[in-house]
N, C-alpha and C positions, 0 to 999 in steps of 0.2 A: 709723393708727388700726388696733386689731386686730381681725381678722376675727370677726364674730358668728358662732357655729356653733349650728345649732340641734340640740339632743341628740336628739330623736327621729330626725331625719333621719340623724344620725351612727350610732345604734344599727342603724338599717335598714341603713345602708350595709355595717356589720360583719356583720350577719345574712347579706347578700346573700354576701358575701365567705366565710362558714362554708360555706354552699351551695355556691358555685363551687367551693371546693378540696374540697369533700366528693365533688361528682360527679364531678371530675376525676382526684381521688386517691384518695379512700377517706375515710370520715368519722375513721378513724385518725389522719388526717395534718392534721386540722383544729386543730392545735395553736396557742396564742395568737400564737406567733411567725410561724407560715405566715398564719395570718388575717389579721395586721397585715400583712403583707408584700403578701397580696392586695388587701387594702382600701386600700394607698398609705399606712398609719398606721405610728408608732412603737407598740411593745408598749406601752409606758406609756400611749399615746393610749387604745388599748383598754381597758386597765385602769382608765381614768378613767369608762369608761361600763359596764364589767363588772366585777363583782368578782373572778371568776375562771372558768376553763373551763367549771364547772357551769353558772353563770347564762347564758354565752354559748350554749351548747349547748340549753339549754331555750328561750332566746328565740328561735334559729333554728329549733328545731323547731315553735314557735307560729307563727312566720311560715310555714312551710312547709305545716301546717295552714290557716293562713287563705288561702292561695291557693287551696289545693284545695278548701276548702269555697264559698268564693266562686264557684268556677266550676261548683261543683254547683249552689249556693242558686238561681241563675238558673232552672235546668232545674225543680228541684223547686217553685218557684213557679205555674210553668205547668201543672205535673201534679196538684198537690195544692190547687189552688183549688176549692173547692167549685161554684164556678160555671164550670169547665172543662168541657167536653162534647163529643162529636164522636167521629166515627169513627177519628181517628188518636190514641186513647188509649193504646193498645197500642204505636205506634210512640214517643210521647211516653216511656212507660215506659222502652222499651229506651234511647232517649238519654239518659235522667235516670242509669239506672242503670251504662249506658256511659261516663258520666263519670268514674268510678270506675276505670276500665282505662285500661292504657296504651297508647292507639289511635295513639299518634304520637309523635315525639323527644322533644318537651316532655313529655306525661305520662309517658312512659317514665322520663325524668330524675327527674319527681318521684316516681313510685312506689319508684323505687331509692334514692332518699335517704331515703324515708319508710321503706322496708323496713331501710334501715342504721342508722335511729334506733331501730327497733322492736327490732332485733337488740340493738344496745347497752343498751336499756333493761334486757333481761334480767337483764343484771349489774351494771345502774346504777340503783339506788333513786332517784335524783334524776330520771332521765328516765321511770321508770315511769307515774306518775301522767298524763303527756300521752300516752303511748302507749296507755293504757285508754281514757282520754276519745276519742281518736281512733275507736278500735274501737266503742266504745258509741256514738258518733255514727254510723257506718256500719249498725250493727243498727239503731238507732232510725231511721234514715232507711229501710233496708228494710223495716222493720215497718209504718211511715208508708205506704209504697207498697202493699204486701199489703193494708193494711187498707182502703186507698182504692178499691183493686180489689175487694175483698169489697163494700164499700159500694153500688158502683155493679153488682153483680152479675156482675163479671168473673173471680170466683175460685171455684173448684169447691166444692161444700159438703161440709163433713164436715172441711176442712184444719185442722189444728192450727197456730195462727198465731205460736204459738213456735217450734215445730219447723221450720216452713217458712222462718221468717226467719233460724234457724241454718243453715239449708240453704242460702239465698239469700248469705247473707253469706259462709257458707264459700266458695262456688262463687267468686265475687266475687274473695275473697283468693287461692284456688289458681289463678285464671286470671293475677291480677297477678303472681305470683310465677313462673308460667312463663312468661309473656310478657317479662319482666325478665331472666330467664336465659338464654332461648332465642328471642331476637326474630325469629331467621330461621327457625324451627320454628313459632311461633305468632304469626300476623299478625292483624290488626285485623278483618279481614273474618271469619275463624276466631272470634276472640273474641266478635263480634257474633252470628254464628250460634249457640255453644254458649249463651249468654245468653239468646237468643230460643227455642231448644228447652226449655231449662229453663223459661222462662215458659210455653211451650204446655203443659207438662206439667202445670202449676198452675190452667189457663184453666178456667172453666165451660165445659161440653159446648154446641155451638152449638145454638140452640132451631131 
């Protein structure tokens, strides 16, 4: 009796293979042939689930984004819950935003992969919408965090929320890039310290 294959599971396995190849050898080496070999499949089997390289890359990009978003969502729920209160709000804010940073080997690999996809999207229109969507998602998260801080009186008066959203989002992007490129020079403690220092500049004066 032929083995029944779950198409969703097979597509997931192929996407995982894309990410492993890209992390190990670079996105440019994630060809259908190399991905099929990594997944233990024939190229024809991969083509059965993905029409071509473009569809495969988009699916893998979405899977990577899903992993990152799922991790961040757990912290966001705790911070952005209107019923949440307490003196640890600032620390919860730091923990939430720090989830976007490459603080350990796993998150550094995710960040490196995402930077590879974003770089590829500059010259690949098929990948660009997903790259824009992910950046917009980060900007929206930062804006929600700042808006919530303003709501509870934690943000300094007179700040331009749009401008501060862009500043903080750019800071997170820059820290991510530096930590991926120079992990021996920019460690997790320094990443957190820079983030905390920036948040301090936005905080309302102590009463």
